[in-house]
C-alpha positions as CSV (number, residue, x, y, z in Angstrom):
1,X,0.0,0.0,0.0
2,X,1.4,3.4,-1.0
3,X,1.6,5.7,2.0
4,X,3.1,8.9,3.4
5,X,4.3,9.2,6.9
6,X,4.3,12.6,8.6
7,X,7.0,14.0,10.8
8,X,6.4,14.2,14.6
9,X,4.1,17.0,15.5
10,X,3.2,17.7,11.8
11,X,-0.3,16.1,12.0
12,X,-2.0,19.0,13.9
13,X,-3.6,20.6,10.8
14,X,-4.6,17.3,9.5
15,X,-6.4,16.5,12.7
16,X,-8.2,19.8,12.3
17,X,-9.3,18.5,8.9
18,X,-7.2,20.8,6.7
19,X,-7.0,19.1,3.3
20,X,-3.4,20.0,2.4
21,X,-0.1,18.3,3.4
22,X,3.0,20.3,2.5
23,X,6.3,18.7,1.6
24,X,8.0,19.9,4.8
25,X,5.5,17.8,6.9
26,X,6.4,14.5,5.2
27,X,9.0,12.2,6.8
28,X,8.7,9.3,4.4
29,X,6.9,8.3,1.2
30,X,6.4,4.5,0.9
31,X,6.1,2.4,-2.3
32,X,6.8,5.2,-4.8
33,X,3.2,6.2,-5.6
34,X,2.4,7.4,-9.1
35,X,1.0,11.0,-9.7
36,X,-2.6,11.1,-8.5
37,X,-2.4,7.7,-6.8
38,X,-4.3,7.4,-3.5
39,X,-2.0,7.1,-0.6
40,X,-2.6,6.3,3.1
41,X,-1.7,9.0,5.4
42,X,0.0,8.0,8.7
43,X,1.1,10.0,11.7
44,X,4.6,9.6,13.0
45,X,3.1,7.1,15.5
46,X,1.7,5.1,12.5
47,X,-1.9,6.1,13.1
48,X,-3.9,6.0,9.9
49,X,-5.3,9.5,9.5
50,X,-7.0,9.3,6.1
51,X,-6.4,9.1,2.4
52,X,-5.2,11.5,-0.2
53,X,-4.0,12.0,-3.7
54,X,-0.2,12.0,-4.2
55,X,1.4,14.7,-6.3
56,X,5.2,14.4,-6.4
57,X,5.8,17.5,-8.5
58,X,3.8,19.8,-6.3
59,X,4.7,21.9,-3.2
60,X,1.5,20.3,-1.8
61,X,2.4,16.6,-2.3
62,X,-0.9,15.3,-0.7
63,X,-4.4,16.6,-1.0
64,X,-6.8,14.8,1.3
65,X,-9.7,12.9,-0.2
66,X,-11.1,11.7,3.2
67,X,-10.2,11.8,6.9
68,X,-12.1,8.5,7.4
69,X,-9.6,5.7,7.8
70,X,-12.3,3.1,6.9
71,X,-13.4,4.6,3.6
72,X,-12.3,3.5,0.1
73,X,-11.5,6.0,-2.6
74,X,-13.3,4.5,-5.5
75,X,-16.1,5.2,-8.0
76,X,-18.7,5.1,-5.2
77,X,-16.7,7.6,-3.2
78,X,-16.8,10.1,-6.0
79,X,-20.5,9.5,-6.7
80,X,-21.3,10.3,-3.1
81,X,-19.2,13.5,-3.1
82,X,-20.6,14.8,-6.4
83,X,-24.2,13.9,-5.5
84,X,-23.8,15.7,-2.1
85,X,-22.4,18.8,-3.7
86,X,-25.1,19.0,-6.4
87,X,-27.9,18.3,-3.8
88,X,-26.6,21.2,-1.7
89,X,-27.1,23.6,-4.7
90,X,-30.6,22.3,-5.1
91,X,-31.4,23.6,-1.6
92,X,-30.0,27.1,-2.0
93,X,-32.7,29.7,-2.4
94,X,-30.4,32.2,-4.2
95,X,-30.2,29.9,-7.2
96,X,-33.9,29.9,-8.1
97,X,-33.6,32.9,-10.4
98,X,-30.4,32.1,-12.3
99,X,-29.3,29.6,-14.9
100,X,-25.7,29.5,-13.9
101,X,-24.0,28.4,-10.6
102,X,-21.1,26.4,-9.2
103,X,-21.8,22.7,-8.7
104,X,-18.5,21.6,-7.1
105,X,-16.2,24.0,-5.3
106,X,-13.0,21.9,-5.0
107,X,-11.7,21.5,-1.4
108,X,-14.8,23.0,0.2
109,X,-16.9,20.2,-1.3
110,X,-14.4,17.5,-0.4
111,X,-13.0,17.2,-4.0
112,X,-9.6,19.0,-4.0
113,X,-8.6,20.4,-7.4
114,X,-12.0,20.0,-9.0
115,X,-14.4,22.7,-10.0
116,X,-17.6,22.2,-11.9
117,X,-19.8,25.1,-13.0
118,X,-23.2,24.9,-14.7
119,X,-24.2,27.3,-17.4
120,X,-27.7,26.5,-18.6
121,X,-27.4,23.2,-20.6
122,X,-23.7,22.9,-20.2
123,X,-21.3,21.9,-17.4
124,X,-17.7,23.3,-17.4
125,X,-15.1,21.1,-15.6
126,X,-11.8,22.5,-14.4
127,X,-9.1,20.2,-13.0
128,X,-6.1,21.8,-11.3
129,X,-4.5,18.9,-9.5
130,X,-3.3,15.3,-10.3
131,X,-5.8,13.7,-8.0
132,X,-9.0,14.5,-10.0
133,X,-6.9,14.2,-13.2
134,X,-6.4,10.5,-12.5
135,X,-10.2,10.1,-11.8
136,X,-11.2,12.4,-14.7
137,X,-13.0,9.7,-16.8
138,X,-14.9,8.5,-13.7
139,X,-15.9,12.0,-12.7
140,X,-17.2,12.8,-16.2
141,X,-19.2,9.5,-16.3
142,X,-20.7,10.3,-12.9
143,X,-21.7,13.8,-13.9
144,X,-23.4,12.3,-17.0
145,X,-25.3,9.9,-14.8
146,X,-26.3,12.4,-12.1
147,X,-27.1,15.3,-14.6
148,X,-27.9,13.6,-17.9
149,X,-28.3,15.4,-21.3
150,X,-25.9,18.2,-20.6
151,X,-22.9,19.1,-22.7
152,X,-19.7,18.8,-20.6
153,X,-16.7,21.0,-21.6
154,X,-13.3,21.1,-20.0
155,X,-11.5,24.3,-19.1
156,X,-8.4,22.9,-17.5
157,X,-6.3,25.7,-19.0
158,X,-4.8,26.9,-15.8
159,X,-1.1,27.6,-15.5
160,X,-1.2,26.1,-11.9
161,X,-1.5,22.7,-13.6
162,X,2.2,23.0,-14.5
163,X,3.1,22.9,-10.8
164,X,1.4,19.6,-10.7
165,X,3.3,18.2,-13.7
166,X,0.2,18.7,-15.9
167,X,-0.2,20.6,-19.1
168,X,-3.2,22.9,-19.7
169,X,-6.1,21.3,-21.6
170,X,-9.5,22.2,-23.0
171,X,-12.1,20.4,-25.1
172,X,-15.4,18.5,-25.1
173,X,-15.8,15.7,-22.6
174,X,-19.3,14.6,-23.3
175,X,-22.4,15.6,-25.2
176,X,-22.4,18.6,-27.6
177,X,-19.8,21.3,-27.4
178,X,-21.0,24.7,-26.3
179,X,-21.8,27.4,-29.0
180,X,-19.6,30.5,-29.2
181,X,-21.8,32.2,-26.6
182,X,-24.2,30.7,-24.0
183,X,-27.0,32.9,-22.5
184,X,-27.5,32.8,-18.8
185,X,-29.7,34.9,-16.5
186,X,-29.3,36.5,-13.0
187,X,-32.6,37.8,-11.8
188,X,-33.7,40.4,-14.4
189,X,-30.3,40.6,-16.1
190,X,-29.2,38.3,-19.0
191,X,-25.6,37.7,-20.0
192,X,-23.8,36.1,-22.9
193,X,-20.9,33.9,-21.7
194,X,-17.9,32.5,-23.7
195,X,-17.3,29.1,-22.1
196,X,-14.5,28.3,-24.5
197,X,-12.2,31.3,-24.1
198,X,-13.7,33.5,-21.4
199,X,-12.0,34.1,-18.0
200,X,-12.3,31.5,-15.3
201,X,-14.9,29.0,-16.6
202,X,-16.5,31.8,-18.6
203,X,-18.0,34.1,-16.0
204,X,-17.5,35.4,-12.4
205,X,-20.2,33.3,-10.8
206,X,-18.8,34.0,-7.3
207,X,-19.9,37.7,-7.6
208,X,-23.5,37.0,-8.4
209,X,-24.9,38.1,-5.1
210,X,-22.5,41.0,-4.9
211,X,-23.7,42.3,-8.3
212,X,-27.2,42.6,-6.9
213,X,-26.0,44.2,-3.6
214,X,-23.9,46.8,-5.4
215,X,-26.8,47.7,-7.7
216,X,-29.0,48.5,-4.7
217,X,-26.8,51.5,-3.9
218,X,-26.9,53.2,-7.3
219,X,-30.4,54.2,-8.4
220,X,-30.3,57.3,-10.5
221,X,-26.5,57.8,-10.3
222,X,-23.3,57.4,-12.3
223,X,-21.1,54.3,-12.0
224,X,-17.5,53.6,-12.7
225,X,-16.9,49.9,-13.2
226,X,-13.2,49.1,-13.1
227,X,-11.9,45.7,-14.4
228,X,-15.4,45.3,-15.8
229,X,-14.8,42.2,-17.9
230,X,-18.1,41.7,-19.8
231,X,-19.9,44.3,-17.7
232,X,-21.5,42.3,-14.9
233,X,-21.5,45.0,-12.3
234,X,-22.4,47.7,-14.8
235,X,-25.4,45.8,-16.2
236,X,-26.6,45.1,-12.7
237,X,-26.3,48.8,-11.9
238,X,-28.3,49.7,-15.0
239,X,-31.0,47.2,-14.0
240,X,-31.2,48.9,-10.6
241,X,-31.7,52.3,-12.2
242,X,-28.2,53.8,-12.8
243,X,-28.2,56.7,-15.3
244,X,-24.7,56.2,-16.7
245,X,-22.0,53.5,-16.5
246,X,-18.4,53.7,-17.5
247,X,-16.7,50.3,-18.1
248,X,-12.9,50.0,-17.8
249,X,-11.1,46.9,-18.9
250,X,-7.8,45.9,-20.6
251,X,-9.6,43.5,-22.9
252,X,-11.4,45.1,-25.9
253,X,-12.9,41.7,-26.6
254,X,-14.4,41.7,-23.1
255,X,-15.8,45.2,-23.6
256,X,-17.2,44.1,-27.0
257,X,-19.1,41.2,-25.4
258,X,-20.2,43.7,-22.7
259,X,-21.8,45.7,-25.5
260,X,-23.6,42.6,-26.7
261,X,-24.9,42.1,-23.2
262,X,-26.1,45.7,-23.3
263,X,-28.1,45.1,-26.4
264,X,-29.4,41.7,-25.1
265,X,-30.9,43.5,-22.1
266,X,-32.4,46.3,-24.2
267,X,-30.5,49.2,-22.7
268,X,-29.7,52.4,-24.6
269,X,-26.1,52.2,-25.8
270,X,-25.5,55.9,-25.0
271,X,-25.8,55.2,-21.3
272,X,-22.5,53.2,-21.3
273,X,-19.0,54.4,-22.1
274,X,-16.2,51.9,-22.7
275,X,-12.6,52.7,-21.8
276,X,-10.2,50.0,-22.9
277,X,-6.6,50.0,-21.5
278,X,-4.6,49.9,-18.3
279,X,-7.0,50.6,-15.4
280,X,-4.4,52.5,-13.3
281,X,-3.6,54.8,-16.2
282,X,-7.2,55.4,-17.1
283,X,-8.2,56.2,-13.5
284,X,-5.3,58.7,-13.2
285,X,-6.5,60.3,-16.4
286,X,-10.1,60.5,-15.2
287,X,-8.9,62.0,-11.9
288,X,-6.8,64.6,-13.7
289,X,-9.9,65.5,-15.7
290,X,-11.8,66.1,-12.5
291,X,-14.3,63.4,-13.3
292,X,-16.5,62.1,-10.4
293,X,-18.9,59.3,-10.0
294,X,-21.6,58.3,-7.5
295,X,-20.4,54.7,-7.2
296,X,-17.1,53.1,-8.0
297,X,-16.6,49.3,-8.4
298,X,-13.1,48.0,-8.1
299,X,-12.9,44.2,-8.9
300,X,-9.3,43.6,-9.9
301,X,-7.7,40.3,-10.9
302,X,-5.6,38.4,-8.3
303,X,-2.7,40.7,-7.5
304,X,-1.1,38.2,-5.1
305,X,-0.6,34.8,-6.7
306,X,1.6,33.7,-3.8
307,X,2.4,34.9,-0.3
308,X,5.7,36.3,-1.6
309,X,3.7,38.6,-3.9
310,X,1.7,40.1,-1.1
311,X,3.7,43.2,-0.4
312,X,3.7,44.3,-4.0
313,X,0.0,43.3,-4.3
314,X,-0.9,45.4,-1.2
315,X,0.7,48.5,-2.9
316,X,-1.4,47.8,-6.0
317,X,-4.6,47.5,-4.0
318,X,-3.7,50.7,-2.1
319,X,-3.2,52.6,-5.4
320,X,-6.4,51.4,-7.0
321,X,-8.4,52.2,-3.9
322,X,-6.8,55.7,-3.5
323,X,-7.8,56.5,-7.1
324,X,-11.3,55.1,-6.5
325,X,-11.7,57.4,-3.5
326,X,-10.5,60.4,-5.4
327,X,-13.0,59.7,-8.2
328,X,-16.1,59.6,-5.9
329,X,-18.4,62.5,-5.2
330,X,-18.9,63.3,-1.5
331,X,-21.2,60.7,-0.1
332,X,-20.4,58.3,-2.9
333,X,-20.1,54.5,-2.6
334,X,-16.9,52.5,-3.0
335,X,-17.4,48.8,-3.7
336,X,-13.9,47.2,-3.5
337,X,-12.9,43.6,-3.9
338,X,-9.9,41.3,-3.6
339,X,-9.8,37.7,-5.0
340,X,-6.3,37.1,-3.6
341,X,-6.5,34.3,-1.1
342,X,-3.3,35.4,0.6
343,X,-4.7,38.9,1.4
344,X,-6.8,38.6,4.5
345,X,-10.0,40.6,5.2
346,X,-8.2,42.6,8.0
347,X,-5.5,43.6,5.5
348,X,-8.0,44.7,2.9
349,X,-9.7,46.8,5.5
350,X,-6.4,48.4,6.4
351,X,-5.5,49.1,2.8
352,X,-8.8,50.8,2.1
353,X,-8.6,52.8,5.3
354,X,-5.1,54.0,4.3
355,X,-6.2,54.8,0.8
356,X,-9.1,56.9,2.1
357,X,-6.8,58.7,4.5
358,X,-4.3,59.5,1.7
359,X,-7.2,60.8,-0.4
360,X,-8.3,63.1,2.5
361,X,-11.6,61.4,2.7
362,X,-13.6,59.9,5.6
363,X,-15.0,56.4,4.8
364,X,-17.4,54.0,6.7
365,X,-18.0,50.4,6.0
366,X,-21.6,49.7,5.2
367,X,-21.3,46.0,4.2
368,X,-18.7,43.2,4.1
369,X,-19.0,40.9,1.1
370,X,-17.9,37.4,0.2
371,X,-18.7,34.8,-2.5
372,X,-22.2,33.6,-3.3
373,X,-23.6,30.6,-1.4
374,X,-22.8,28.1,-4.2
375,X,-19.1,28.8,-3.4
376,X,-19.2,27.5,0.1
377,X,-16.1,27.7,2.3
378,X,-15.1,24.8,4.5
379,X,-14.4,26.1,8.0
380,X,-11.3,23.9,8.1
381,X,-10.0,25.4,4.9
382,X,-9.7,29.2,5.2
383,X,-7.8,29.4,2.0
384,X,-11.1,28.8,0.3
385,X,-12.3,32.2,1.4
386,X,-10.4,34.0,-1.4
387,X,-13.1,36.5,-2.4
388,X,-13.7,39.4,-0.1
389,X,-15.2,42.9,-0.5
390,X,-16.3,46.1,1.2
391,X,-19.0,48.5,0.5
392,X,-18.0,51.9,1.9
393,X,-19.6,55.4,2.0
394,X,-16.9,57.9,1.2
395,X,-17.5,61.5,2.4
């Protein structure tokens, strides 16, 4: 039996059900397991603590499948985990008025390295680790059994796969391939989503609830939507009664799709201005032009890929929030986000406070935001709480 044995005292996090075992915690690897192979996990005292997927190329050599020593990691195990994750989504009231949600949220659903999103009649599977890679065919077969008649498309085009010794991959896994654009709906707003080449699995499903919350603050005002992608926050603001929206994004293709979404929802094109280019440069130009808005949304990409990037990322978050404060009218609303898992909520709050101070503005937190409920966070896995946000009134 392939196994890993932990060093003395290095089993504490595992006993608290944290699903990652780092290389520094491992004393011995027995029987040379292949990438993705299931290994038994033993404490230094030879207690069987659970089962995990072995990844020799990764800085996280073991991701835990189960903490139950008596369980078998087989087809039935994956059927139970997938069915449980899907059943949870069927109970969530917030999904009744949408055609797109996350079905499987990796570690937080007990399936490390596996994400499955639903967009209407299609599932998008994303595999980032060698464990689910080894079980890929089984996982797809089970998804077909549990949710038949859906096209299944793979978007395992993540660079993080290379850290697992895997190459990026995309393509059809089952059923028909998705068309160039798939239509979804969030409440009263409709979106066209590119499942093949769009960011993440096509759309930022984790921000669904936050789009609605932000829109509630903007009736009758002007909105600056920075890092807008295909216009999610901007369209939600228009649906809530915003007069004017300015969309800022580096991708002209994303802004073009945002225009298609505008037409899809029947909004007057003159109510939206697109500004393609570097967000920092554009915001400085708007500031120098003495432009001001009633609401500013800052939803940047992940500035801190690793803990080592955190100091530089903190400066970038500070700069973007400083500019956001400077572009708000007195009494305006700043909606600011971070999707960097290494940046904790307390640090985001400090960064925004320092930015407001440097802008000479007083700011108060009105709401704290996180991911939608279909992106649950396992309490034993705080790394899963990557998305965090604040809604602030800036005087």
